[in-house]
C-alpha positions in Angstrom: -19.7 -32.4 22.3 -17.2 -29.7 23.2 -15.3 -27.3 21.0 -12.1 -29.4 20.7 -14.1 -32.6 20.1 -16.0 -30.8 17.3 -12.6 -29.7 15.7 -11.2 -33.2 16.0 -14.3 -34.6 14.2 -13.3 -32.4 11.3 -9.4 -32.6 11.3 -8.8 -35.9 13.1 -5.5 -36.2 15.0 -3.5 -33.6 12.9 -1.7 -30.9 14.9 -3.8 -28.1 16.2 -2.7 -24.9 17.9 -4.8 -24.7 21.1 -4.8 -22.3 24.1 -4.7 -23.6 27.6 -4.9 -22.2 31.1 -2.6 -23.7 33.7 -2.5 -23.3 37.5 0.6 -23.4 39.6 -1.0 -23.8 43.1 1.3 -23.6 46.1 0.6 -24.5 49.7 2.0 -22.7 52.8 5.2 -24.8 52.5 5.8 -23.7 48.9 4.9 -27.2 47.6 3.2 -27.3 44.2 0.0 -29.2 43.5 0.4 -31.9 40.8 -2.2 -34.2 39.4 -1.7 -37.6 38.0 -3.6 -37.6 34.7 -6.0 -40.4 34.0 -5.2 -40.6 30.3 -1.5 -41.2 30.4 -0.5 -41.5 34.1 1.9 -38.5 33.9 2.1 -36.0 36.7 1.2 -32.4 35.5 -0.1 -29.1 36.7 -3.9 -28.8 36.7 -5.2 -27.0 33.7 -6.7 -27.5 30.3 -8.0 -26.2 27.0 -9.9 -23.0 26.6 -13.5 -23.0 25.5 -14.9 -20.3 23.2 -15.6 -17.1 25.0 -13.4 -17.7 28.0 -10.5 -15.7 29.1 -7.3 -17.6 30.0 -7.9 -16.9 33.7 -11.4 -18.3 33.4 -10.0 -21.4 31.7 -7.5 -21.9 34.5 -10.1 -21.5 37.2 -12.6 -23.8 35.4 -10.1 -26.5 34.8 -8.8 -26.5 38.3 -12.3 -26.7 39.6 -13.2 -29.5 37.3 -10.0 -31.5 38.0 -9.5 -31.1 41.7 -12.6 -29.2 43.0 -10.7 -26.1 44.1 -12.1 -22.6 43.6 -9.1 -20.3 43.2 -9.1 -16.9 44.7 -6.5 -14.5 43.4 -4.6 -15.6 40.3 -1.2 -14.0 39.5 -0.1 -14.1 35.8 3.1 -16.0 35.4 3.8 -16.1 31.6 2.7 -17.4 28.2 4.4 -20.5 27.0 4.6 -21.8 23.4 6.9 -23.4 20.9 8.0 -26.9 20.0 8.6 -27.8 23.7 4.8 -27.6 24.2 4.1 -30.0 21.4 2.1 -33.0 22.9 0.7 -36.2 21.5 -2.2 -37.6 23.5 -2.7 -41.3 24.0 -5.4 -41.2 21.4 -2.9 -39.8 18.9 -4.3 -36.3 18.9 -1.5 -33.8 18.3 -1.4 -30.3 19.9 1.0 -27.3 19.8 -0.1 -25.7 23.0 -0.1 -22.0 23.9 -0.4 -22.1 27.7 -1.1 -19.1 29.9 0.1 -20.0 33.4 -1.0 -18.4 36.7 0.1 -18.9 40.2 -2.3 -19.2 43.1 -2.4 -20.1 46.8 -4.0 -23.2 48.2 -6.9 -22.3 50.4 -6.8 -25.5 52.4 -10.1 -26.9 50.9 -10.6 -30.5 50.4 -9.5 -31.8 47.0 -12.3 -33.5 45.1 -10.9 -35.3 42.1 -12.7 -36.0 38.8 -11.8 -39.6 38.2 -12.3 -39.2 34.4 -9.3 -36.8 34.4 -7.3 -37.3 37.5 -6.2 -40.5 39.4 -4.5 -38.7 42.3 -3.4 -35.2 43.3 -0.6 -34.3 45.7 1.6 -31.4 46.8 5.3 -31.9 46.1 8.4 -30.0 47.2 10.0 -28.4 44.2 13.2 -30.5 44.9 11.2 -33.7 45.2 9.0 -34.0 42.1 7.8 -37.3 40.8 9.8 -38.9 37.9 6.9 -39.3 35.5 6.3 -35.6 34.8 4.6 -34.3 31.7 7.4 -32.6 29.7 5.8 -29.1 30.0 5.7 -29.1 33.8 9.4 -28.4 34.4 9.2 -25.6 31.9 6.5 -23.8 33.9 8.3 -24.5 37.2 11.6 -23.2 36.0 9.9 -19.9 34.9 8.3 -19.7 38.4 11.7 -20.2 40.1 13.4 -17.7 37.8 11.0 -14.9 39.0 12.9 -14.9 42.3 
């Protein structure tokens, strides 16, 4: 049982403040990698919740490796995101106020290997042709990326 599962066993679905690492991974055509989540079918950036003792960069690297099988080389810090717009209710009714630390990275061209427990598909999308069923936090991260210039 992982850290979050242990917390949930104590507090149930009540809102928790949890830290996540997120990767905005771009290919040579400036398309962003999105995953379709197995739990709710929404398209999102790869990433997930921090485990005790990890840095946020380590979290982002681990989650990307687990979800799509990529080992990220250089990460570039994008920003820290928090607030009511990062509130999320999971399909099992667990509630989270996320504090997400987002990083950008370049796609190395390696084969994507999806974890079917977490991801049903992964695809690169042009920023002006994103799928309709986006997790509500995804456009927030992408707007910040585009605002960097």
